C-alpha positions as a Python dict, from the first residue, in 0.01 Angstrom:
ca = {
    (1, 'M'): (0, 0, 0),
    (2, 'A'): (-108, 319, 206),
    (3, 'K'): (176, 186, 507),
    (4, 'K'): (439, 168, 277),
    (5, 'Q'): (383, 489, 128),
    (6, 'K'): (314, 633, 499),
    (7, 'K'): (618, 497, 640),
    (8, 'S'): (828, 628, 358),
    (9, 'R'): (717, 1004, 384),
    (10, 'Q'): (822, 953, 728),
    (11, 'A'): (1172, 844, 625),
    (12, 'K'): (1196, 1097, 380),
    (13, 'D'): (1107, 1368, 681),
    (14, 'F'): (1352, 1236, 904),
    (15, 'A'): (1658, 1275, 662),
    (16, 'Q'): (1556, 1609, 527),
    (17, 'S'): (1514, 1689, 924),
    (18, 'M'): (1830, 1536, 994),
    (19, 'G'): (2015, 1699, 679),
    (20, 'R'): (1878, 2099, 780),
    (21, 'R'): (1978, 1988, 1140),
    (22, 'A'): (2342, 1885, 1037),
    (23, 'S'): (2353, 2198, 840),
    (24, 'A'): (2253, 2408, 1123),
    (25, 'L'): (2554, 2297, 1273),
    (26, 'N'): (2792, 2382, 1047),
    (27, 'G'): (2695, 2705, 984),
    (28, 'G'): (2547, 2586, 619),
    (29, 'W'): (2783, 2484, 450),
    (30, 'Q'): (2933, 2672, 193),
    (31, 'G'): (3191, 2500, 102),
    (32, 'V'): (3391, 2547, 460),
    (33, 'P'): (3456, 2342, 719),
    (34, 'Y'): (3434, 2497, 1025),
    (35, 'D'): (3219, 2801, 1067),
    (36, 'A'): (3565, 3079, 1177),
    (37, 'A'): (3659, 2987, 833),
    (38, 'D'): (3377, 3125, 636),
    (39, 'I'): (3406, 3496, 409),
    (40, 'Y'): (3030, 3474, 335),
    (41, 'G'): (2882, 3464, 678),
    (42, 'Q'): (2725, 3792, 863),
    (43, 'H'): (2919, 3746, 1152),
    (44, 'T'): (3241, 3657, 967),
    (45, 'Q'): (3254, 3852, 672),
    (46, 'S'): (3454, 4087, 790),
    (47, 'W'): (3695, 3993, 1016),
    (48, 'M'): (3992, 3906, 952),
    (49, 'P'): (4255, 3960, 1304),
    (50, 'P'): (4630, 3917, 1190),
    (51, 'L'): (4800, 3666, 1233),
    (52, 'W'): (5079, 3711, 1458),
    (53, 'S'): (5276, 3428, 1699),
    (54, 'A'): (5176, 3485, 2136),
    (55, 'D'): (5557, 3564, 2165),
    (56, 'T'): (5510, 3909, 1913),
    (57, 'E'): (5211, 4012, 2024),
    (58, 'R'): (5237, 4027, 2366),
    (59, 'G'): (5686, 4121, 2372),
    (60, 'P'): (5688, 4451, 2440),
    (61, 'F'): (5380, 4498, 2707),
    (62, 'R'): (5542, 4144, 2891),
    (63, 'N'): (5766, 4355, 3170),
    (64, 'R'): (5461, 4618, 3238),
    (65, 'V'): (5223, 4253, 3278),
    (66, 'V'): (5418, 4100, 3488),
    (67, 'S'): (5488, 4357, 3711),
    (68, 'R'): (5164, 4449, 3741),
    (69, 'A'): (5044, 4068, 3815),
    (70, 'R'): (5340, 4051, 4087),
    (71, 'D'): (5190, 4351, 4253),
    (72, 'L'): (4879, 4216, 4314),
    (73, 'V'): (5005, 3885, 4438),
    (74, 'R'): (5191, 4067, 4720),
    (75, 'N'): (4960, 4368, 4768),
    (76, 'D'): (4612, 4178, 4724),
    (77, 'G'): (4496, 3836, 4905),
    (78, 'W'): (4226, 3772, 4674),
    (79, 'A'): (4505, 3777, 4367),
    (80, 'A'): (4737, 3605, 4629),
    (81, 'G'): (4449, 3293, 4673),
    (82, 'T'): (4444, 3245, 4325),
    (83, 'V'): (4767, 3178, 4218),
    (84, 'T'): (4769, 2952, 4553),
    (85, 'R'): (4484, 2767, 4441),
    (86, 'V'): (4625, 2727, 4066),
    (87, 'Q'): (4942, 2593, 4217),
    (88, 'D'): (4793, 2336, 4464),
    (89, 'N'): (4576, 2213, 4166),
    (90, 'A'): (4870, 2190, 3910),
    (91, 'I'): (5160, 2078, 4109),
    (92, 'G'): (4984, 1930, 4423),
    (93, 'I'): (5006, 2093, 4836),
    (94, 'T'): (5245, 1877, 4952),
    (95, 'L'): (5542, 1872, 4697),
    (96, 'R'): (5823, 1751, 4934),
    (97, 'P'): (6144, 1630, 4671),
    (98, 'I'): (6306, 1316, 4750),
    (99, 'S'): (6633, 1226, 4702),
    (100, 'K'): (6750, 813, 4672),
    (101, 'P'): (7024, 841, 4518),
    (102, 'D'): (7200, 497, 4368),
    (103, 'Y'): (7453, 446, 4608),
    (104, 'R'): (7588, 196, 4433),
    (105, 'A'): (7689, 399, 4161),
    (106, 'L'): (7804, 652, 4390),
    (107, 'R'): (8056, 413, 4511),
    (108, 'T'): (8265, 407, 4220),
}
């Protein structure tokens, strides 16, 4: 009988620890599924950012940002290397368009 009680106690302790672990990962679950949606938490209570589109936020400053970025690429080797690295990783180092037209369709 003592073994059964001990196993039952261990199972209960394990379930409680898993519940605490899940609760800690979920921010304590105060009725919201995500920590970012919590309005009562210590870190998010006074955090109310405006909801704008990305185009609205960058609109007035776009030309300034683009001109500065282009100037950096022209005059700074590190910036030029960074842009080249990103392009190479996205497109590939040797991108050569090879056109293979359908000659039968072009004859008519």
